[in-house]
N, C-alpha and C positions, 0 to 999 in steps of 0.2 A: 090562254093555256100555253104552258111551256113544255112541249112534248119531247120526250127522250126515248130513243131506241137503244136497247141493250142487246148486243149480239152475244148469245151464249146463256141459256137458261139453266145455269148451274147453281150449286150452293153459294159459290163465290158471287155469282150474279145477283142472288138475293141480297147480299150485303151491299153490293153496289146500288141496287134499287133503293134500299132503305136509306143509305147515305144520300142518294140523290133526292129522295122525298124530303129528308130533313134539311137539305140545302136549297129547297124551293122548286124542284122539278115536279111536274105533274104529268098526267097523260103518259105514264111510263108503259112501254110495250117491249116485250122480249121477242127476239128472233132466234131460232135454233133449228139445226138441220134434222132434229128428231120430229119436228112438226110435219104433218098434222096429227100424228099420234100423241105428241106432247102438246097440250093446250093451255097449261098454266104452270107457273113457277111460284108456289105459295099463292099469294093474293094477286099476283100480276099476270095478265094474259100473255100467252105465246101466240103470235098472230101470223108467223110465217117463217120461212127458211132464210138462209143467207141470201139466196137469189132474190127472194121477195123483198128483202131490205134494200138490196142494191138497186132494185127497180122502183123503189118508193122513197128514196132519200129526201126528196123535197118536202115530204110530209112531217119531217122531224127537225126540231130546232138544234138538236145535238145527237151524236151517236157515240157510244163508248162500248168497249169489248168487256164482257163479263166472264172471261175464261181465265182460270188460274194457271194453266200450263203455259209457261213462258214462250215456248216455240210456236204453239198454236195461236196464242194471242198476237205474236209478232206477224204471223202470216195473215191473220184476219185484219190487222191494222193496215198492212200493205194493200190488201184488197180494197178496203174502205177508202184509203187515201187515193188510190188509183181511180176510184169511181167518183171522187170529188165530195166525199162525205164531210160534213161539218163535225169533225172529231173534237170532243170536249174532254175535260178532266172533271172528276167528281171529288169534292173535298167535304168530308163530314164537318158540320159546324163546331163540333167539340175538338177537332184537331187543331194543333197550334203550328202554323206555318209562317215562318218569318217573312216579312215583306221584302227581305233581301234574298229570298230563294228563287231560283229559276226552275219552274216546273213545266216541262213540256207537255203537249197535248196527249190525251188518251190515258193519262195516269189517274189512279184512284188513291185517296188518302183517307183511311178509316178512322173511326172514333178513337179519341185520346192519343193519336199519334202525334209526334213532335218532329218538326224539321227545322233545324236552326240555321243561323245566318250564313250566307255565302255558299250554300250547298246548291249543286246543280243536279236535277233529276231528269233523266232522259224520258222519251215518249214511252207510253204504255207501261209505266212502272206501277207496281202494287206496293204501297206502304201500308202494311196491315195494322190491325187494331193494337194500339198501345206501343207500336214500334217507336224507337228514338233514333233519329238521324242527326248527329251532331254537326257542328260548324265545318264548313269547307270540304264537305264530302263531294265526290263526283260519282254519280250513279248512272250506269249505261242504260241503253234501250231495253225495255221489257224485262227489267229485273223484278224480283219479289223479295221484299224484306218482311218476314212472317211475324205473327203476333208476338209482341213483347221482346223482339230482338233489338239489340243496340249496336249501332255503328258509332265508334268514338270519332273524334275530330280527324279530318283529313283522309278518311278511308276512301278507296277507289274501288268501285265495282265495274267490271266489264259488262258487255251485253249479255242478257239472258242468265245472269247469276241468280241463284236462289239461296237465301240465308234462312235457315230453319227457325222455328219458334224458340224463343228464349235464348238464342245464340248471342254471343258477344264477339265483336271484332275490335281488336286493339287499334289505337290511333295510328294513322299513317300506313296501315297495311293495305295491300292491293290484292284483289281477287280477279283472276283472268276470266275471259269470256267463258260462259257456260259452267263456271265452277259451282259446286254445291256444298253448303255447310250444313251438317246435321243438326237437328234440334238440340238445344242445350249446350252446344259446343262453345269453346273459348278459343278464338283464332288469334294467335300471337305472331304468326309469320305469314309472309306472302303465300298465296295459293296460285298455282299455275293454271292456265286455261284448261277447262274440261275436267279438272281434278275434283274428287269428292273427299271431303275431310270431315272428321267427327271426333269428339272427345274433348277432354280438358287436361292438357292442351290438345288442340285439334291436330290430328295426324291423318295422312292419306289412308283411305280404305282400299 
């Protein structure tokens, strides 16, 4: 049995669990700080809190964070890393990830996503359903590229950036740390750190 622990029994966590099942993990267990009141996440059991997981890491072949919020996911990954957890990435088998991509640990790549050649993806990233990451992109730690969003070639995302569903980012554009792109937006110019932009073309809110 190839046992996987998922920290965070959220809706996002369900998608992580299903992608993990499809890619060969079994014995999937959730940990969430709402336990013991929360005992299941869909068909998968919730068996403990964060503290319980940190005290039982040796029972699991891999650990991944199933929390969509970038900042919380970043903190949880730090805690797991400090405790010596075997942090893994989960890639749905229908995703297309070039053999020339560098994907750091703790990331998830969901169904029908595409990541093309010579892209670098930082730890704890979410490449969501149907997202397209073109060649030579540089994606920072704990970013989230939402469903059906597209990053053209050479895009740079700083740490904790969130690109909303169906958004598009033009080639060679850079988004600073913790920038947010609204869903359906078209980003044609660089976005500074912490800025929220939306629209077509995207403008600061």
